[in-house]
C-alpha positions as a Python dict, from the first residue, in 0.01 Angstrom:
ca = {
    (1, 'M'): (0, 0, 0),
    (2, 'E'): (-179, 3, 328),
    (3, 'Q'): (-341, -313, 455),
    (4, 'T'): (-616, -329, 707),
    (5, 'I'): (-682, -625, 929),
    (6, 'Q'): (-1043, -731, 921),
    (7, 'K'): (-1211, -892, 1216),
    (8, 'P'): (-1343, -1239, 1149),
    (9, 'S'): (-1718, -1241, 1122),
    (10, 'L'): (-1934, -1357, 1408),
    (11, 'P'): (-2037, -1724, 1380),
    (12, 'I'): (-2381, -1764, 1225),
    (13, 'K'): (-2536, -1954, 1517),
    (14, 'T'): (-2419, -1686, 1757),
    (15, 'K'): (-2563, -1416, 1531),
    (16, 'I'): (-2898, -1594, 1526),
    (17, 'A'): (-2892, -1640, 1905),
    (18, 'A'): (-2793, -1277, 1966),
    (19, 'W'): (-3061, -1140, 1733),
    (20, 'W'): (-3315, -1377, 1889),
    (21, 'M'): (-3229, -1251, 2238),
    (22, 'I'): (-3241, -888, 2124),
    (23, 'V'): (-3578, -917, 1947),
    (24, 'V'): (-3753, -1141, 2200),
    (25, 'G'): (-3600, -956, 2496),
    (26, 'G'): (-3690, -615, 2357),
    (27, 'I'): (-4048, -700, 2265),
    (28, 'S'): (-4113, -894, 2586),
    (29, 'S'): (-3966, -624, 2809),
    (30, 'L'): (-4188, -366, 2640),
    (31, 'L'): (-4493, -587, 2687),
    (32, 'S'): (-4418, -648, 3054),
    (33, 'F'): (-4357, -275, 3102),
    (34, 'F'): (-4695, -197, 2947),
    (35, 'M'): (-4852, -464, 3167),
    (36, 'A'): (-4706, -296, 3476),
    (37, 'V'): (-4834, 42, 3355),
    (38, 'G'): (-5177, -115, 3306),
    (39, 'Y'): (-5178, -243, 3662),
    (40, 'V'): (-5077, 99, 3794),
    (41, 'A'): (-5342, 276, 3586),
    (42, 'T'): (-5620, 50, 3716),
    (43, 'P'): (-5749, 180, 4050),
    (44, 'G'): (-5725, -70, 4333),
    (45, 'H'): (-5492, -312, 4157),
    (46, 'A'): (-5141, -391, 4269),
    (47, 'I'): (-4855, -486, 4040),
    (48, 'P'): (-4778, -859, 4065),
    (49, 'G'): (-4417, -925, 4157),
    (50, 'H'): (-4353, -1152, 3861),
    (51, 'V'): (-4410, -858, 3623),
    (52, 'F'): (-4104, -680, 3765),
    (53, 'I'): (-3892, -991, 3746),
    (54, 'E'): (-4004, -1067, 3389),
    (55, 'F'): (-3927, -709, 3285),
    (56, 'F'): (-3572, -720, 3422),
    (57, 'M'): (-3503, -1071, 3290),
    (58, 'Y'): (-3610, -974, 2939),
    (59, 'L'): (-3419, -647, 2960),
    (60, 'L'): (-3106, -838, 3065),
    (61, 'S'): (-3162, -1074, 2774),
    (62, 'F'): (-3171, -776, 2539),
    (63, 'V'): (-2846, -639, 2684),
    (64, 'A'): (-2677, -982, 2670),
    (65, 'G'): (-2761, -1008, 2301),
    (66, 'L'): (-2601, -669, 2239),
    (67, 'F'): (-2282, -772, 2419),
    (68, 'L'): (-2266, -1095, 2220),
    (69, 'F'): (-2231, -878, 1911),
    (70, 'A'): (-1947, -694, 2087),
    (71, 'R'): (-1754, -1027, 2099),
    (72, 'K'): (-1704, -1044, 2475),
    (73, 'K'): (-1631, -1382, 2637),
    (74, 'W'): (-1811, -1285, 2953),
    (75, 'A'): (-2121, -1207, 2746),
    (76, 'W'): (-2140, -1571, 2638),
    (77, 'W'): (-2125, -1690, 3000),
    (78, 'F'): (-2370, -1420, 3105),
    (79, 'S'): (-2617, -1530, 2837),
    (80, 'I'): (-2597, -1896, 2936),
    (81, 'Y'): (-2642, -1823, 3307),
    (82, 'L'): (-2922, -1578, 3236),
    (83, 'I'): (-3116, -1839, 3041),
    (84, 'I'): (-3066, -2097, 3320),
    (85, 'I'): (-3184, -1846, 3583),
    (86, 'F'): (-3479, -1766, 3357),
    (87, 'Y'): (-3579, -2135, 3354),
    (88, 'V'): (-3557, -2157, 3733),
    (89, 'A'): (-3756, -1836, 3776),
    (90, 'I'): (-4028, -1960, 3542),
    (91, 'M'): (-4068, -2284, 3736),
    (92, 'F'): (-4055, -2106, 4072),
    (93, 'F'): (-4314, -1841, 3993),
    (94, 'S'): (-4541, -2080, 3807),
    (95, 'F'): (-4586, -2338, 4077),
    (96, 'F'): (-4501, -2163, 4403),
    (97, 'P'): (-4827, -2148, 4603),
    (98, 'F'): (-4775, -1794, 4726),
    (99, 'S'): (-4743, -1479, 4523),
    (100, 'Y'): (-4674, -1119, 4607),
    (101, 'S'): (-4770, -778, 4482),
    (102, 'F'): (-4640, -427, 4528),
    (103, 'A'): (-4921, -203, 4644),
    (104, 'Y'): (-4901, 139, 4803),
    (105, 'N'): (-4544, 105, 4937),
    (106, 'E'): (-4598, -238, 5088),
    (107, 'I'): (-4553, -594, 4973),
    (108, 'V'): (-4870, -802, 4989),
    (109, 'V'): (-4833, -1181, 5004),
    (110, 'Y'): (-5132, -1392, 4908),
    (111, 'Y'): (-5215, -1754, 4841),
    (112, 'K'): (-5275, -1851, 4479),
    (113, 'Y'): (-5579, -2062, 4408),
    (114, 'F'): (-5508, -2344, 4164),
    (115, 'D'): (-5774, -2513, 3958),
    (116, 'L'): (-5745, -2715, 3640),
    (117, 'A'): (-5802, -2422, 3401),
    (118, 'R'): (-5538, -2208, 3574),
    (119, 'F'): (-5295, -2501, 3578),
    (120, 'I'): (-5339, -2561, 3203),
    (121, 'S'): (-5299, -2191, 3123),
    (122, 'I'): (-4981, -2177, 3332),
    (123, 'I'): (-4838, -2481, 3154),
    (124, 'L'): (-4919, -2341, 2808),
    (125, 'S'): (-4792, -1988, 2871),
    (126, 'R'): (-4473, -2101, 3045),
    (127, 'S'): (-4398, -2362, 2778),
    (128, 'V'): (-4401, -2085, 2516),
    (129, 'A'): (-4154, -1884, 2727),
    (130, 'I'): (-3930, -2187, 2772),
    (131, 'I'): (-3932, -2265, 2399),
    (132, 'L'): (-3851, -1904, 2310),
    (133, 'S'): (-3549, -1905, 2541),
    (134, 'F'): (-3438, -2262, 2461),
    (135, 'I'): (-3348, -2180, 2100),
    (136, 'P'): (-3068, -1930, 2178),
    (137, 'F'): (-2947, -2157, 2460),
    (138, 'I'): (-2891, -2446, 2219),
    (139, 'L'): (-2741, -2222, 1949),
    (140, 'L'): (-2495, -2068, 2194),
    (141, 'L'): (-2388, -2409, 2321),
    (142, 'L'): (-2342, -2545, 1968),
    (143, 'D'): (-2127, -2251, 1856),
    (144, 'R'): (-1921, -2207, 2173),
    (145, 'K'): (-1578, -2294, 2032),
    (146, 'N'): (-1619, -2081, 1720),
    (147, 'Y'): (-1730, -1784, 1930),
    (148, 'W'): (-1440, -1818, 2171),
    (149, 'K'): (-1191, -1814, 1884),
    (150, 'I'): (-1290, -1461, 1790),
    (151, 'A'): (-1400, -1325, 2129),
    (152, 'T'): (-1178, -1098, 2334),
}
């Protein structure tokens, strides 16, 4: 009689975190891609630099979630560092007084005007992004030892 060795299943918190990163990363990268296409399609408008960075951060989040399912130890570290870099990037691009755009093969730097309405909208939109990325961060930290037992 032939016996097969089954792999232990992925811990449930890691599964939730990986699926969360795949779904949120995939949807958000598509939305930021469509936003960039919208800027390109509008005559006279340049693509804001944060759109490129958001696209690549969400795309990396999607890829990190896929590698978590592949049970790689480096994928756990990559996911944690990616979320931390995401937090820093959100704070930097939200409150840095200068912004940049890519227009006609040149980088344009301009000063952002802050008023109360813009400040409130920045706080609300960025808090949603932080909350969406905080959930997998906590789940990955809580399930670290169980994941490392089965990771290669």
